[in-house]
N, CA, C and O atoms as a GROMACS GRO file, in nm:
protein
  492
    1MET      N    1  -5.481   4.988   2.949
    1MET     CA    2  -5.489   4.877   2.856
    1MET      C    3  -5.476   4.926   2.711
    1MET      O    4  -5.403   4.866   2.633
    2LEU      N    5  -5.545   5.035   2.674
    2LEU     CA    6  -5.536   5.085   2.536
    2LEU      C    7  -5.402   5.152   2.514
    2LEU      O    8  -5.362   5.242   2.588
    3ASP      N    9  -5.333   5.107   2.412
    3ASP     CA   10  -5.208   5.166   2.370
    3ASP      C   11  -5.236   5.306   2.313
    3ASP      O   12  -5.342   5.329   2.254
    4GLU      N   13  -5.143   5.397   2.331
    4GLU     CA   14  -5.158   5.532   2.275
    4GLU      C   15  -5.178   5.528   2.123
    4GLU      O   16  -5.244   5.615   2.066
    5LYS      N   17  -5.120   5.426   2.058
    5LYS     CA   18  -5.137   5.414   1.913
    5LYS      C   19  -5.283   5.384   1.876
    5LYS      O   20  -5.330   5.429   1.772
    6VAL      N   21  -5.354   5.310   1.961
    6VAL     CA   22  -5.495   5.284   1.933
    6VAL      C   23  -5.572   5.415   1.934
    6VAL      O   24  -5.653   5.441   1.846
    7ILE      N   25  -5.546   5.497   2.032
    7ILE     CA   26  -5.612   5.628   2.042
    7ILE      C   27  -5.576   5.714   1.922
    7ILE      O   28  -5.661   5.785   1.869
    8GLU      N   29  -5.450   5.708   1.879
    8GLU     CA   30  -5.408   5.784   1.760
    8GLU      C   31  -5.478   5.732   1.635
    8GLU      O   32  -5.522   5.811   1.552
    9ILE      N   33  -5.491   5.601   1.621
    9ILE     CA   34  -5.561   5.543   1.507
    9ILE      C   35  -5.704   5.594   1.499
    9ILE      O   36  -5.753   5.627   1.391
   10LEU      N   37  -5.771   5.602   1.614
   10LEU     CA   38  -5.911   5.645   1.615
   10LEU      C   39  -5.927   5.792   1.576
   10LEU      O   40  -6.039   5.836   1.549
   11LYS      N   41  -5.818   5.868   1.573
   11LYS     CA   42  -5.823   6.007   1.529
   11LYS      C   43  -5.817   6.018   1.376
   11LYS      O   44  -5.840   6.125   1.320
   12HIS      N   45  -5.788   5.907   1.309
   12HIS     CA   46  -5.780   5.903   1.162
   12HIS      C   47  -5.901   5.826   1.111
   12HIS      O   48  -5.937   5.721   1.165
   13GLU      N   49  -5.964   5.879   1.008
   13GLU     CA   50  -6.083   5.812   0.956
   13GLU      C   51  -6.047   5.680   0.892
   13GLU      O   52  -5.946   5.666   0.823
   14GLY      N   53  -6.131   5.583   0.917
   14GLY     CA   54  -6.116   5.450   0.861
   14GLY      C   55  -6.221   5.360   0.925
   14GLY      O   56  -6.289   5.402   1.019
   15PRO      N   57  -6.234   5.238   0.875
   15PRO     CA   58  -6.334   5.148   0.931
   15PRO      C   59  -6.288   5.088   1.064
   15PRO      O   60  -6.171   5.052   1.081
   16ALA      N   61  -6.381   5.078   1.156
   16ALA     CA   62  -6.362   5.005   1.281
   16ALA      C   63  -6.454   4.884   1.269
   16ALA      O   64  -6.576   4.896   1.275
   17THR      N   65  -6.395   4.768   1.252
   17THR     CA   66  -6.469   4.647   1.220
   17THR      C   67  -6.474   4.554   1.341
   17THR      O   68  -6.373   4.536   1.409
   18PHE      N   69  -6.589   4.495   1.366
   18PHE     CA   70  -6.599   4.405   1.480
   18PHE      C   71  -6.678   4.281   1.446
   18PHE      O   72  -6.758   4.279   1.352
   19ALA      N   73  -6.653   4.178   1.525
   19ALA     CA   74  -6.717   4.049   1.503
   19ALA      C   75  -6.778   3.999   1.632
   19ALA      O   76  -6.725   4.019   1.741
   20THR      N   77  -6.893   3.934   1.617
   20THR     CA   78  -6.958   3.863   1.726
   20THR      C   79  -6.994   3.724   1.674
   20THR      O   80  -6.977   3.695   1.555
   21HIS      N   81  -7.042   3.640   1.763
   21HIS     CA   82  -7.080   3.505   1.722
   21HIS      C   83  -7.220   3.476   1.772
   21HIS      O   84  -7.252   3.498   1.888
   22GLY      N   85  -7.303   3.425   1.683
   22GLY     CA   86  -7.440   3.389   1.718
   22GLY      C   87  -7.473   3.248   1.678
   22GLY      O   88  -7.385   3.171   1.639
   23THR      N   89  -7.598   3.213   1.688
   23THR     CA   90  -7.641   3.076   1.656
   23THR      C   91  -7.616   3.040   1.510
   23THR      O   92  -7.605   2.922   1.476
   24ASP      N   93  -7.609   3.141   1.423
   24ASP     CA   94  -7.584   3.114   1.281
   24ASP      C   95  -7.440   3.143   1.241
   24ASP      O   96  -7.410   3.157   1.122
   25GLY      N   97  -7.350   3.153   1.338
   25GLY     CA   98  -7.208   3.170   1.309
   25GLY      C   99  -7.157   3.310   1.336
   25GLY      O  100  -7.217   3.387   1.412
   26ILE      N  101  -7.046   3.340   1.274
   26ILE     CA  102  -6.978   3.469   1.295
   26ILE      C  103  -7.054   3.578   1.222
   26ILE      O  104  -7.099   3.560   1.109
   27HIS      N  105  -7.066   3.692   1.288
   27HIS     CA  106  -7.130   3.809   1.228
   27HIS      C  107  -7.030   3.924   1.230
   27HIS      O  108  -6.974   3.957   1.335
   28MET      N  109  -7.007   3.985   1.114
   28MET     CA  110  -6.917   4.100   1.101
   28MET      C  111  -6.999   4.226   1.081
   28MET      O  112  -7.101   4.226   1.013
   29ALA      N  113  -6.952   4.335   1.143
   29ALA     CA  114  -7.014   4.466   1.126
   29ALA      C  115  -6.904   4.571   1.136
   29ALA      O  116  -6.792   4.540   1.176
   30ALA      N  117  -6.937   4.692   1.099
   30ALA     CA  118  -6.836   4.798   1.104
   30ALA      C  119  -6.901   4.933   1.128
   30ALA      O  120  -7.020   4.954   1.105
   31THR      N  121  -6.817   5.024   1.174
   31THR     CA  122  -6.853   5.164   1.188
   31THR      C  123  -6.731   5.244   1.147
   31THR      O  124  -6.637   5.186   1.092
   32TRP      N  125  -6.729   5.372   1.171
   32TRP     CA  126  -6.615   5.457   1.137
   32TRP      C  127  -6.539   5.494   1.264
   32TRP      O  128  -6.599   5.513   1.369
   33ASN      N  129  -6.407   5.503   1.252
   33ASN     CA  130  -6.323   5.541   1.366
   33ASN      C  131  -6.375   5.668   1.432
   33ASN      O  132  -6.374   5.679   1.555
   34SER      N  133  -6.420   5.764   1.354
   34SER     CA  134  -6.464   5.893   1.409
   34SER      C  135  -6.591   5.881   1.493
   34SER      O  136  -6.624   5.974   1.566
   35TYR      N  137  -6.661   5.769   1.484
   35TYR     CA  138  -6.781   5.749   1.566
   35TYR      C  139  -6.747   5.689   1.702
   35TYR      O  140  -6.828   5.695   1.794
   36VAL      N  141  -6.629   5.630   1.715
   36VAL     CA  142  -6.589   5.561   1.837
   36VAL      C  143  -6.536   5.662   1.938
   36VAL      O  144  -6.449   5.744   1.907
   37GLU      N  145  -6.588   5.655   2.060
   37GLU     CA  146  -6.542   5.744   2.165
   37GLU      C  147  -6.469   5.664   2.272
   37GLU      O  148  -6.520   5.563   2.322
   38VAL      N  149  -6.348   5.709   2.306
   38VAL     CA  150  -6.268   5.646   2.411
   38VAL      C  151  -6.315   5.701   2.545
   38VAL      O  152  -6.311   5.822   2.567
   39VAL      N  153  -6.358   5.613   2.635
   39VAL     CA  154  -6.401   5.655   2.769
   39VAL      C  155  -6.281   5.660   2.860
   39VAL      O  156  -6.257   5.761   2.927
   40ASP      N  157  -6.206   5.554   2.863
   40ASP     CA  158  -6.080   5.546   2.938
   40ASP      C  159  -5.997   5.437   2.872
   40ASP      O  160  -6.024   5.400   2.758
   41ASP      N  161  -5.897   5.385   2.940
   41ASP     CA  162  -5.807   5.291   2.874
   41ASP      C  163  -5.865   5.151   2.855
   41ASP      O  164  -5.795   5.062   2.807
   42SER      N  165  -5.992   5.131   2.892
   42SER     CA  166  -6.048   4.998   2.869
   42SER      C  167  -6.193   4.999   2.820
   42SER      O  168  -6.254   4.893   2.806
   43TYR      N  169  -6.249   5.116   2.793
   43TYR     CA  170  -6.388   5.123   2.745
   43TYR      C  171  -6.400   5.212   2.622
   43TYR      O  172  -6.340   5.319   2.615
   44LEU      N  173  -6.480   5.165   2.526
   44LEU     CA  174  -6.514   5.243   2.408
   44LEU      C  175  -6.666   5.253   2.399
   44LEU      O  176  -6.737   5.160   2.439
   45LEU      N  177  -6.714   5.365   2.348
   45LEU     CA  178  -6.856   5.382   2.319
   45LEU      C  179  -6.873   5.385   2.168
   45LEU      O  180  -6.801   5.457   2.098
   46ILE      N  181  -6.968   5.305   2.119
   46ILE     CA  182  -6.992   5.296   1.975
   46ILE      C  183  -7.142   5.315   1.951
   46ILE      O  184  -7.222   5.233   1.994
   47PRO      N  185  -7.180   5.424   1.882
   47PRO     CA  186  -7.323   5.445   1.856
   47PRO      C  187  -7.374   5.343   1.755
   47PRO      O  188  -7.305   5.308   1.659
   48ALA      N  189  -7.495   5.296   1.779
   48ALA     CA  190  -7.555   5.197   1.690
   48ALA      C  191  -7.680   5.257   1.627
   48ALA      O  192  -7.776   5.292   1.696
   49GLY      N  193  -7.677   5.269   1.495
   49GLY     CA  194  -7.797   5.307   1.422
   49GLY      C  195  -7.874   5.182   1.385
   49GLY      O  196  -7.997   5.180   1.388
   50HIS      N  197  -7.800   5.079   1.349
   50HIS     CA  198  -7.857   4.947   1.320
   50HIS      C  199  -7.789   4.849   1.416
   50HIS      O  200  -7.823   4.847   1.535
   51LEU      N  201  -7.696   4.770   1.368
   51LEU     CA  202  -7.624   4.673   1.453
   51LEU      C  203  -7.717   4.583   1.533
   51LEU      O  204  -7.683   4.539   1.643
   52ASN      N  205  -7.833   4.556   1.477
   52ASN     CA  206  -7.932   4.474   1.547
   52ASN      C  207  -7.882   4.332   1.574
   52ASN      O  208  -7.900   4.279   1.684
   53LYS      N  209  -7.819   4.271   1.475
   53LYS     CA  210  -7.768   4.135   1.492
   53LYS      C  211  -7.651   4.135   1.590
   53LYS      O  212  -7.639   4.044   1.672
   54THR      N  213  -7.566   4.235   1.582
   54THR     CA  214  -7.456   4.247   1.678
   54THR      C  215  -7.512   4.255   1.819
   54THR      O  216  -7.465   4.185   1.909
   55GLN      N  217  -7.612   4.339   1.839
   55GLN     CA  218  -7.672   4.354   1.971
   55GLN      C  219  -7.734   4.223   2.019
   55GLN      O  220  -7.716   4.184   2.134
   56ARG      N  221  -7.805   4.155   1.931
   56ARG     CA  222  -7.866   4.027   1.968
   56ARG      C  223  -7.759   3.926   2.010
   56ARG      O  224  -7.776   3.856   2.110
   57ASN      N  225  -7.649   3.918   1.933
   57ASN     CA  226  -7.542   3.825   1.967
   57ASN      C  227  -7.480   3.859   2.103
   57ASN      O  228  -7.454   3.770   2.184
   58VAL      N  229  -7.457   3.987   2.128
   58VAL     CA  230  -7.400   4.030   2.257
   58VAL      C  231  -7.496   3.995   2.370
   58VAL      O  232  -7.453   3.945   2.474
   59GLU      N  233  -7.623   4.022   2.351
   59GLU     CA  234  -7.722   3.992   2.455
   59GLU      C  235  -7.735   3.842   2.481
   59GLU      O  236  -7.778   3.801   2.589
   60GLU      N  237  -7.696   3.761   2.381
   60GLU     CA  238  -7.698   3.615   2.398
   60GLU      C  239  -7.565   3.562   2.451
   60GLU      O  240  -7.546   3.441   2.462
   61GLY      N  241  -7.471   3.654   2.484
   61GLY     CA  242  -7.346   3.613   2.548
   61GLY      C  243  -7.221   3.617   2.465
   61GLY      O  244  -7.114   3.578   2.513
   62SER      N  245  -7.229   3.662   2.341
   62SER     CA  246  -7.110   3.667   2.256
   62SER      C  247  -7.010   3.772   2.305
   62SER      O  248  -7.048   3.882   2.344
   63ASP      N  249  -6.883   3.735   2.300
   63ASP     CA  250  -6.777   3.834   2.317
   63ASP      C  251  -6.766   3.913   2.188
   63ASP      O  252  -6.831   3.881   2.088
   64VAL      N  253  -6.684   4.018   2.190
   64VAL     CA  254  -6.664   4.104   2.074
   64VAL      C  255  -6.515   4.108   2.042
   64VAL      O  256  -6.432   4.120   2.131
   65GLN      N  257  -6.483   4.099   1.914
   65GLN     CA  258  -6.348   4.125   1.866
   65GLN      C  259  -6.356   4.239   1.767
   65GLN      O  260  -6.446   4.244   1.683
   66MET      N  261  -6.262   4.331   1.778
   66MET     CA  262  -6.267   4.452   1.695
   66MET      C  263  -6.129   4.481   1.639
   66MET      O  264  -6.028   4.465   1.709
   67ILE      N  265  -6.124   4.524   1.514
   67ILE     CA  266  -5.998   4.567   1.454
   67ILE      C  267  -6.010   4.714   1.417
   67ILE      O  268  -6.105   4.757   1.351
   68VAL      N  269  -5.910   4.791   1.463
   68VAL     CA  270  -5.898   4.931   1.423
   68VAL      C  271  -5.761   4.947   1.359
   68VAL      O  272  -5.663   4.888   1.405
   69ALA      N  273  -5.754   5.026   1.253
   69ALA     CA  274  -5.627   5.041   1.181
   69ALA      C  275  -5.624   5.174   1.107
   69ALA      O  276  -5.728   5.233   1.077
   70SER      N  277  -5.503   5.219   1.079
   70SER     CA  278  -5.485   5.338   0.996
   70SER      C  279  -5.350   5.328   0.926
   70SER      O  280  -5.250   5.291   0.988
   71LYS      N  281  -5.348   5.359   0.799
   71LYS     CA  282  -5.221   5.362   0.726
   71LYS      C  283  -5.141   5.487   0.760
   71LYS      O  284  -5.024   5.498   0.722
   72ASP      N  285  -5.201   5.581   0.832
   72ASP     CA  286  -5.135   5.707   0.867
   72ASP      C  287  -5.065   5.704   1.002
   72ASP      O  288  -5.009   5.805   1.044
   73VAL      N  289  -5.068   5.591   1.071
   73VAL     CA  290  -5.002   5.577   1.201
   73VAL      C  291  -4.890   5.475   1.187
   73VAL      O  292  -4.910   5.368   1.129
   74LYS      N  293  -4.772   5.507   1.239
   74LYS     CA  294  -4.657   5.417   1.229
   74LYS      C  295  -4.684   5.288   1.305
   74LYS      O  296  -4.724   5.289   1.421
   75GLY      N  297  -4.660   5.177   1.236
   75GLY     CA  298  -4.681   5.046   1.295
   75GLY      C  299  -4.550   4.977   1.327
   75GLY      O  300  -4.444   5.040   1.328
   76LEU      N  301  -4.556   4.850   1.352
   76LEU     CA  302  -4.438   4.772   1.386
   76LEU      C  303  -4.344   4.755   1.269
   76LEU      O  304  -4.223   4.738   1.289
   77GLN      N  305  -4.396   4.760   1.146
   77GLN     CA  306  -4.315   4.734   1.028
   77GLN      C  307  -4.311   4.853   0.933
   77GLN      O  308  -4.288   4.836   0.814
   78GLY      N  309  -4.333   4.972   0.986
   78GLY     CA  310  -4.333   5.091   0.901
   78GLY      C  311  -4.468   5.160   0.903
   78GLY      O  312  -4.538   5.161   1.004
   79LYS      N  313  -4.503   5.218   0.788
   79LYS     CA  314  -4.628   5.292   0.778
   79LYS      C  315  -4.748   5.200   0.788
   79LYS      O  316  -4.756   5.099   0.717
   80GLY      N  317  -4.841   5.234   0.874
   80GLY     CA  318  -4.961   5.156   0.891
   80GLY      C  319  -4.960   5.077   1.022
   80GLY      O  320  -4.868   5.000   1.048
   81ALA      N  321  -5.063   5.098   1.103
   81ALA     CA  322  -5.074   5.029   1.231
   81ALA      C  323  -5.215   4.975   1.247
   81ALA      O  324  -5.312   5.035   1.200
   82GLY      N  325  -5.225   4.862   1.314
   82GLY     CA  326  -5.355   4.803   1.342
   82GLY      C  327  -5.352   4.728   1.473
   82GLY      O  328  -5.248   4.681   1.518
   83PHE      N  329  -5.469   4.717   1.535
   83PHE     CA  330  -5.482   4.648   1.662
   83PHE      C  331  -5.606   4.560   1.662
   83PHE      O  332  -5.709   4.596   1.604
   84LEU      N  333  -5.595   4.446   1.729
   84LEU     CA  334  -5.708   4.359   1.757
   84LEU      C  335  -5.746   4.382   1.902
   84LEU      O  336  -5.663   4.365   1.993
   85LEU      N  337  -5.870   4.420   1.925
   85LEU     CA  338  -5.922   4.443   2.059
   85LEU      C  339  -6.023   4.333   2.089
   85LEU      O  340  -6.111   4.306   2.009
   86LYS      N  341  -6.009   4.269   2.205
   86LYS     CA  342  -6.102   4.164   2.245
   86LYS      C  343  -6.165   4.200   2.378
   86LYS      O  344  -6.100   4.257   2.466
   87GLY      N  345  -6.292   4.168   2.392
   87GLY     CA  346  -6.360   4.194   2.518
   87GLY      C  347  -6.506   4.157   2.512
   87GLY      O  348  -6.548   4.074   2.431
   88ASN      N  349  -6.582   4.220   2.598
   88ASN     CA  350  -6.727   4.198   2.598
   88ASN      C  351  -6.797   4.333   2.590
   88ASN      O  352  -6.734   4.438   2.603
   89ALA      N  353  -6.925   4.328   2.569
   89ALA     CA  354  -6.999   4.453   2.549
   89ALA      C  355  -7.139   4.442   2.608
   89ALA      O  356  -7.187   4.334   2.642
   90ARG      N  357  -7.200   4.557   2.618
   90ARG     CA  358  -7.342   4.565   2.650
   90ARG      C  359  -7.398   4.681   2.567
   90ARG      O  360  -7.323   4.768   2.523
   91PHE      N  361  -7.527   4.680   2.548
   91PHE     CA  362  -7.593   4.787   2.473
   91PHE      C  363  -7.682   4.866   2.568
   91PHE      O  364  -7.755   4.809   2.648
   92GLU      N  365  -7.674   4.998   2.559
   92GLU     CA  366  -7.758   5.086   2.641
   92GLU      C  367  -7.850   5.165   2.551
   92GLU      O  368  -7.807   5.224   2.452
   93GLU      N  369  -7.978   5.166   2.586
   93GLU     CA  370  -8.079   5.234   2.505
   93GLU      C  371  -8.141   5.352   2.578
   93GLU      O  372  -8.236   5.413   2.529
   94SER      N  373  -8.088   5.385   2.695
   94SER     CA  374  -8.132   5.502   2.771
   94SER      C  375  -8.023   5.535   2.872
   94SER      O  376  -7.928   5.459   2.890
   95GLY      N  377  -8.038   5.649   2.938
   95GLY     CA  378  -7.942   5.689   3.040
   95GLY      C  379  -7.840   5.789   2.988
   95GLY      O  380  -7.847   5.834   2.874
   96ALA      N  381  -7.744   5.822   3.074
   96ALA     CA  382  -7.646   5.927   3.045
   96ALA      C  383  -7.558   5.894   2.925
   96ALA      O  384  -7.533   5.981   2.841
   97VAL      N  385  -7.510   5.771   2.917
   97VAL     CA  386  -7.424   5.731   2.804
   97VAL      C  387  -7.502   5.741   2.673
   97VAL      O  388  -7.451   5.794   2.574
   98PHE      N  389  -7.623   5.690   2.673
   98PHE     CA  390  -7.706   5.698   2.553
   98PHE      C  391  -7.732   5.843   2.514
   98PHE      O  392  -7.716   5.880   2.398
   99ASP      N  393  -7.771   5.927   2.612
   99ASP     CA  394  -7.801   6.068   2.583
   99ASP      C  395  -7.680   6.140   2.527
   99ASP      O  396  -7.692   6.222   2.435
  100LYS      N  397  -7.561   6.110   2.581
  100LYS     CA  398  -7.437   6.172   2.533
  100LYS      C  399  -7.413   6.139   2.386
  100LYS      O  400  -7.384   6.228   2.306
  101MET      N  401  -7.423   6.011   2.350
  101MET     CA  402  -7.398   5.970   2.212
  101MET      C  403  -7.510   6.017   2.119
  101MET      O  404  -7.484   6.054   2.005
  102LYS      N  405  -7.633   6.016   2.166
  102LYS     CA  406  -7.747   6.062   2.085
  102LYS      C  407  -7.731   6.210   2.051
  102LYS      O  408  -7.771   6.253   1.943
  103SER      N  409  -7.673   6.287   2.143
  103SER     CA  410  -7.652   6.431   2.116
  103SER      C  411  -7.547   6.452   2.007
  103SER      O  412  -7.551   6.552   1.936
  104ARG      N  413  -7.453   6.358   1.993
  104ARG     CA  414  -7.350   6.366   1.888
  104ARG      C  415  -7.399   6.309   1.756
  104ARG      O  416  -7.368   6.362   1.649
  105PHE      N  417  -7.476   6.201   1.765
  105PHE     CA  418  -7.522   6.130   1.645
  105PHE      C  419  -7.672   6.109   1.657
  105PHE      O  420  -7.717   6.018   1.726
  106SER      N  421  -7.748   6.192   1.590
  106SER     CA  422  -7.894   6.191   1.605
  106SER      C  423  -7.957   6.057   1.566
  106SER      O  424  -8.068   6.026   1.610
  107TRP      N  425  -7.888   5.979   1.485
  107TRP     CA  426  -7.940   5.851   1.437
  107TRP      C  427  -7.920   5.736   1.536
  107TRP      O  428  -7.961   5.623   1.509
  108THR      N  429  -7.858   5.763   1.649
  108THR     CA  430  -7.829   5.659   1.748
  108THR      C  431  -7.958   5.600   1.805
  108THR      O  432  -8.044   5.674   1.853
  109ARG      N  433  -7.971   5.467   1.800
  109ARG     CA  434  -8.085   5.399   1.863
  109ARG      C  435  -8.040   5.325   1.988
  109ARG      O  436  -8.122   5.290   2.073
  110SER      N  437  -7.908   5.301   1.999
  110SER     CA  438  -7.849   5.229   2.110
  110SER      C  439  -7.699   5.257   2.110
  110SER      O  440  -7.644   5.305   2.011
  111VAL      N  441  -7.633   5.228   2.223
  111VAL     CA  442  -7.489   5.249   2.232
  111VAL      C  443  -7.424   5.120   2.278
  111VAL      O  444  -7.461   5.063   2.381
  112MET      N  445  -7.324   5.074   2.201
  112MET     CA  446  -7.246   4.959   2.244
  112MET      C  447  -7.135   5.009   2.336
  112MET      O  448  -7.052   5.091   2.295
  113VAL      N  449  -7.133   4.960   2.457
  113VAL     CA  450  -7.028   4.991   2.554
  113VAL      C  451  -6.934   4.870   2.551
  113VAL      O  452  -6.967   4.763   2.601
  114PHE      N  453  -6.818   4.890   2.491
  114PHE     CA  454  -6.722   4.782   2.468
  114PHE      C  455  -6.616   4.784   2.577
  114PHE      O  456  -6.540   4.881   2.589
  115ASN      N  457  -6.611   4.678   2.656
  115ASN     CA  458  -6.516   4.662   2.766
  115ASN      C  459  -6.398   4.581   2.714
  115ASN      O  460  -6.409   4.460   2.693
  116ILE      N  461  -6.285   4.647   2.692
  116ILE     CA  462  -6.168   4.583   2.632
  116ILE      C  463  -6.091   4.504   2.738
  116ILE      O  464  -6.055   4.557   2.843
  117LYS      N  465  -6.067   4.377   2.707
  117LYS     CA  466  -5.994   4.288   2.798
  117LYS      C  467  -5.854   4.253   2.748
  117LYS      O  468  -5.767   4.217   2.826
  118GLU      N  469  -5.834   4.265   2.615
  118GLU     CA  470  -5.706   4.225   2.555
  118GLU      C  471  -5.680   4.312   2.432
  118GLU      O  472  -5.770   4.336   2.352
  119VAL      N  473  -5.555   4.357   2.418
  119VAL     CA  474  -5.515   4.442   2.305
  119VAL      C  475  -5.389   4.380   2.244
  119VAL      O  476  -5.292   4.353   2.314
  120THR      N  477  -5.392   4.356   2.111
  120THR     CA  478  -5.277   4.300   2.041
  120THR      C  479  -5.246   4.385   1.920
  120THR      O  480  -5.333   4.408   1.836
  121GLU      N  481  -5.122   4.432   1.910
  121GLU     CA  482  -5.082   4.505   1.789
  121GLU      C  483  -5.057   4.405   1.677
  121GLU      O  484  -4.990   4.304   1.697
  122LEU      N  485  -5.111   4.435   1.559
  122LEU     CA  486  -5.099   4.347   1.444
  122LEU      C  487  -4.972   4.378   1.366
  122LEU      O  488  -4.930   4.493   1.358
  123THR      N  489  -4.913   4.275   1.308
  123THR     CA  490  -4.792   4.295   1.229
  123THR      C  491  -4.821   4.281   1.082
  123THR      O  492  -4.730   4.294   1.000
   0.00000   0.00000   0.00000
């Protein structure tokens, strides 16, 4: 599901921005591309130091939309590529996935496991 360009984008530093929806509307949050770990072609791991509202929205059933981009990766119209990733997520606060991310990022309090269902290259 993940295009090779998405994986290439995540190798370049930049913001990885995502949105959820809760009772008070849309909530936007972000992390850095270098914090995102690709598990396979449909799962990403994102360490959460805060992201409390994002976690609450996900636990209440919100889907997740995420944009990753880099001006250093060739896109559809020249320099610069971006993708919209849509799917659902869960947060893990213990276990192997949590321990793995906690060992990389000591500030991790939880890990968002993002299950990608749809990938669209942006123009």
